[in-house]
N, C-alpha and C positions, 0 to 999 in steps of 0.2 A: 503493499500499500504506499503509495507515494503522497504527500501532504504538503502543499503550500503553506507557507507560514502567514505572511501579511494578508490580511482579510479575510484568511480562512481560520487560523488559530489565533491570531491577534490582531489588534488595531493600532498602528503607531502614528504619533504626530509630534511635530516640534511645539504645539501648545499644550499647555497645562491641562489637562482634562479635570473634571469635578470629582471623579470617582477616583479610588484608590488605585495606583498603578504602579508598574516597574518603571524606573528611571534608569535608563543607560546613558554613559557618556559615551560619546563617539566622535573621532576625528575624521573630518572630511576634508579634503585639500587644505590640509594644515589648520584648519579651523576645529574647534572644540564645540560639539553641540550636545545637548541633552536630549534624547529621544525618550517620549512618554509613551509607554506601552500598555495598552488595555487587553487585558487576555479573556478570551471568549470562556464563558462559564464552563467549568470542569474539563476544560481542556487538558489539565495535566492527568486527570482520571482517564480522558479518552484515549491518551498516548499509552498508559499502562494497561488497559484493556484490549487495546488494539494488537499490541505485541504478542498477545497470548495467540492470536488467530493469524497474524500476517507478520511478515519482515516490513518494518515500518522506517521510511526514508523521508526526510525532509529535502525539499527541492524548493529553493526560493530564487526569484531574481533579485533579491537584496545582496548587499554587499556582506561578506563574510565577518568584516569588523564589528557589524551590529548583529547579524543573525546569529553567529557562532555563540557570543556570550549571553545572548538571549535564550537560545536553546540550552546552555548549560544551566539557566535558570529554570526553564519550564520542563527540561527533561532531567532532573536531578537523580533519579533512579536509572537512567541509561536505558529507556525503552526503545529509543531510535537507534538503528543500527548504521545509519550513514547520514551524513548531511552534504548537500551539493547547493552551491552558491551562485551568484552571478557569473563568476570566472567558469562555470560549467555550462552557461547557456550560450546560445548562439545570437548575436546581434544581427536582426533580419528585419528590414523594412520598419527602421526606427523603434523597434523594440526587442526586449530579451525574450527568446524563446526556450523553453526547457526541451532540449534533445533527449528523449526518453531513451535512445539508444546508449547515452552515457551511463546508464545504470548498469548495463552489462547482464540484464536479464532477458528472458523470452517475454516479451511484450505481450503475448497472449495471457500471461498469468499477472500482469500489472494492473492495479487500480490507480487512477489519479484523483485526487480530491482538490480541486482548485476553484476560486472563483473566477477566473478568466479563462475562458476556452481559447483564447488566442496564446495563452501562455504556452500551450503544448501543441501549436500549431502542426508542428512535424508528425 
């Protein structure tokens, strides 16, 4: 099972939300930012349960310097077997596309959960 991160498991913003959130310091182009992350209810529990039935892989078009530390928090029990980031995507027609062949798995056995169908265009 391949899971997207942003808008699937979490919602991130540079604006402080009213709800409790994770605050991640991230450096982008030599500038430091705080990213405010709202986690979808029961996302951590979902990861734990899904790893019983599936090999769970996170595949995000986000930068690893943001997504990797976030996943360290969300997946403290190591339910996710692999993480792929923007550097594993293909830049195509102005967007980052998740090339599922990067998984090295038979695609007939792959389920992807992503809010954007264009993200897995290939």
